[in-house]
N, C-alpha and C positions, 0 to 999 in steps of 0.2 A: 505493498500499500504506499502510496506518496502520500506523505506528510508535510506539511507547509509550516513555515516560521516567519511570523512578521514582526517587526520592531520600529519604534519609533521612541525618541528621548523624551518628548512634551506633549502634553494633552493639544496643544495648538498645532501639532504636526499632524497627516492623516496616514493612514495604513492602507489607503485605497490604491494606489498605484502599486505597491508591493504585491496587495490579495490578488489584483487584476492579473500580475507577472505569474503570480504562483497557480492561480487558477488555469491559464493558457499552458502553463507546463504540465497539468493533468494530476494537479494536488487533490486530493479528496477532503482532508480536513485540515484547517489551517488556524493555529494557536497565534494569539494575539496579546503581545504587550505594549505597555507603553511605559516604558521606565528605560534608565541608563544602561548603557552596554557593558559598564564596567562592574555591574552587580551581576553575579550570577543566580541569585535569591530572586530571580523574575519567576512570579505564579506561573503563568503559560509556558515559560521554559520548563520549569521545573516540571509539569504535567505533561508536556510533549516527550520530555526524555525519558518519563516513566512510561507513556503509553506506547513508545516504538517498540516494535518487536521484530525478532530476527526476519530477514528478508524485507523489511521496510526500507524507505528512502527519504530522508529529510531532505526538504528542499528549502532553501533560503534565497532570498533575493541578491544579497550580495553579504561578503564576510563580513564587514563592520556591521550587521543588523544582527549577525548571532552574537558575537561577543567582540571586545575591544581589549580584551586581556588576552596575552597569547599562553599564558599558563593555564587559565579557564578553557583556551580553546583546544589546547592539546588534552587537555583532561576530558574533555567532554567528548572529543573525537576518540580518545582512548577507549571511553566507557561504550560509545557506539559502535566500535568495533571489535570489540568484546562480545556486545549483543549480537554481531553481526547484522548492525543497520550501517546502510551506507549516508554519505551527505553529499549535497549537490550544491553549488553555488551557482546561481543563473547567470552573475555577470562573469563568470568564468568556467562554463560547461568542460571546457578541456583538460581542467584540474583532476586528474585522476586520484585519489587518495592510498590507491593500493600499489603505487608505483613509487620509486626513491625521487622521480622527478617531480609529482604529485606533492609529496610530501616536503620536499625542498619549497618549492612554490609557496605551498601554505605556510611554513615558518616563515617566509620572506614576508607575505601578506599580512600575517599576523603579527612580525614585528613590526611592519607599517603602519597597521590599525592602532598597535598600541603606543608608537610613537607618536602619532596624531594626536591620540587622547591627552597625552604627556603635554603637547604643544596646546591644545584647548585650555587645559587647567590653567597652563603658565599665562598664557594671553588673554585669560578671564582674571587672573591675581592679579595682573600687572593693571590692568584695564580698574579695577577695584580701588588699587592704592593709588592710582593715576587721578580718579575721581575723589578720593579722600583727600588728598592733597589739594585739589581745586575746590574743597570745603563741601564735596556733595556730602549728605547725610544718608545713611542708609536706614531702614527700617521704617516703624510707624512714625509718622509725625507726633510730635511730643502734644499732649492735649494743654499741657500747663506753660502758660505764656506770663511775659511780665505784665500784661494787662489784667490776665486772669488773677494774678498773685494780688496786684495792687487792689482789685475789685473787691477779694474775698478779704485780704486785711481792713479795706474800708469797711466793708459790712460787719465784720467782727467787733470791730474798734465802737462803731454806731450802736450794736445791741450784743452784748456780750452773754445774753441769755440764750442767744441762738445757737443749736446743737449744730455739728460737723456735718449731719445727715441733713438737716434744714439749708444749711450754707449750700451743700453739694447741690442740692435739690434746685435752688434759685440759680444755681449758675450750670447747671445740668452735667456735674461731674459726680465722681463717688467723695465718699467721705475720706478716703486715703489721699485722695488728691487735694482734699481741704487741708489735710494735716501735713501734707508736704509743702503746701504754700504758705503755711501760717509757721513753717519751720518746726513743728513740735510734734510729737506723737499723742501728745495728748492735749489738744485743743479743747 
């Protein structure tokens, strides 16, 4: 039986092109993941590897859709070979993993995919650091501003009988935010 595997890294990407290519290659069942290729613990990948039986053929659109780790690739292929399952990559149909040349080509391509992954991580980290140097703040925008702090302190000074919950309700913030604004954990 021909079994397909399709993967995209983010939910914004589409699996359609991969699935169409797998179906046109005669795949009967397609396992789909939306996860990073660096992680071997992808639900559909694990399910597919467990599902495959002797004589089955796993078909993947491209090597980098299967994994970005050469160690994981070699481990998965060794497991499949031991089960009697073949693996085909549509972007390189001449790659025959039963020959020495095919194994060499696979090792080169796996190393290239791992190298590309490392470059992506490096560029991402550099971009993040560059943005931080330029003053870009990451994460959620803080709810507490100087104006909010001034407003909370002014209200508290005008009526000390107000509780932190009442003040927070007037400014649409939590009691904890009121405490932070007042600079005391027991306002």
